[in-house]
N, C-alpha and C positions, 0 to 999 in steps of 0.2 A: 714242664707242661703236664697236668694233670690229665687221666684220660678217663672215658668212663665208655668201654665197648657195653654197646648198648641192643640188644634185642628186642622187639616190640611186643610183638604177640607171647601172652604169660608175663608180660614184664610192665608195660603202659598199657596194653588192653588186655582185658580178663577173659576169660572162658563166655561170661554174662555182653562183652561187646562183640566175640567170634561170632555168638548166636540172634543177633540181632537179626532184623531184615534189614539186608542190603539195600533193595529198592527202594523203600519208603526213607532208611537213609539218606538215599542219593537224591531222591524226590525233594527233600528237607535242606538240603544244604548243596547248593551250586557248585562252593569249589571242590565238593567230594566229586560230584557226577563229571566235571573237569576231570580232575585229577586221575578218575577212577579208584577213591578210596573206598575200599571195603565196610569199615565204621570207625567210630570216633574210637579216642584212646578213654580209658574209665579215667575220670575227675579226679578222684581219690587218688590215684595210681601219679595222675599229673601231679599233682599238688604234692605228693612226696619226692618225688623225682625234681619239683625244682626245688625244694628243701636243701636237697642233696647239690643239686647247681650252687644255691645261693653260698652254702656253709664250705664249698670246699672250689671254686672258681675251677671247675673241671670243665673240657672239653669233651663231646660226643663225638665216636667213633659210631657207626652201624654195622655190626656184626650181623644185623638179622635180614632174612631175607628180602627183607623191603628192598634194600639195595640194588638186587636185581630186577626190581619193578619199576624204581622212581629214581630220577638222577637227584644232587644234593639240592638243587634248586626248587624240582619239587617236594622235595621231602622238607625244605626250607618251609613252604607255603602249610602243609600237611603239620608240623610243629606250632606255629603259629595259628593257625586253625582250632588246633586242641590245647592252644593255652600253654606250651611248651616254652618258658623264658629263655633257651637258647637252640640254637640248631644243630644240626651235625655239621663236622667239619670236614669229615672226610669218612667213606666206607674203606670195610678191609677190603684185601685187594679181591677184587671177584672169581677170575680165571683163576687163579693159584690155585688148586687143588691139591692135597695129598692122595697120592695112589689108594683113593679107599671108596665103598659106597656109602660110609657109615656119615652120616650128616654133623652129629657128634664132634667125630676126629678131624673132620673137615673143617669145621668152625676152630675146633682147636689150634688147629695147623695156620687159619689165614690169620688169627690172633697172634699166634708165637710170633708168625712171619712179620706182622704188622709191629710190633714189641720189638723184636731185633734189629729189626730198620732201622726204625723209628725212634727209640731210647728215648721213650718217655719219662720223667720224673715217677711220676708212681702212675698208677695203674688199676683199673678194676674193670671185670666182666661180669654182666648183669644178664642172665639167663634164663629160661625155663628148661632147658635141655642140662643134660648132665655132661658140664664141661669141668668137672671135678680135677683132671689132670692139670688143669691152670694152675694149681693150690692154691694158697691161701687168699690169692686177689679175686677167685673167682665168688659169685653171691647165686645161688640159685633160688631162684622161685618158684611158689606156687602157683599152676596158671589160673586157678581160680580167686587166687589172693593179688594178683601182680607184687608190686613194689609196697601195698600196704601191709604186707606180711609184718605182724610183730617184731618188734627187735632188729630188723634189718637196713633200715636206714642208718642208724646209728653205728650200726658194724662198717656199714661202707665208709661213712662219713669219717669213722676214725681211722682206716686205713689210709685213706686218701691224705688226711690230713697228718697222722703222725710221724715226725720228724726221725723217729727210729727206725722206719721200715723200707726198705729198700725194694725196687721193684724190676725183676729180671725174672728171664725163664732161663 
């Protein structure tokens, strides 16, 4: 199984979406009001993400803090309403934390533990935080561009589809 550990803010939703008027957004979209969703995903980022999903047939594991606010059924609805072709199958371990006050360290730890326990065939982590200690499986986005960042899509697809790479921590 190929896995994409996915952050949402700064990856699928850029600073532009984060800065939108949340009240107006929820008034316009009933699903967003019902699910307490603060803003839409960026359409261009979703298009790129769908291309990655089509090219790699990967599954999605949520590493984003969104996993603390919505369960998998709710995330399924959110992803569908935003046009994402697949929904998450898991979230990383919610309550298992490294003894750290650093969000980046905690996220690296949670992803590492998930990989060790589940042993995916291939995996990548996409985030706007610096998770570089995950090594070559990590792809950092700029929060102003998200997945629309030039060249990023092709690098992710190459790693997930390359028969000569191994996924380990």
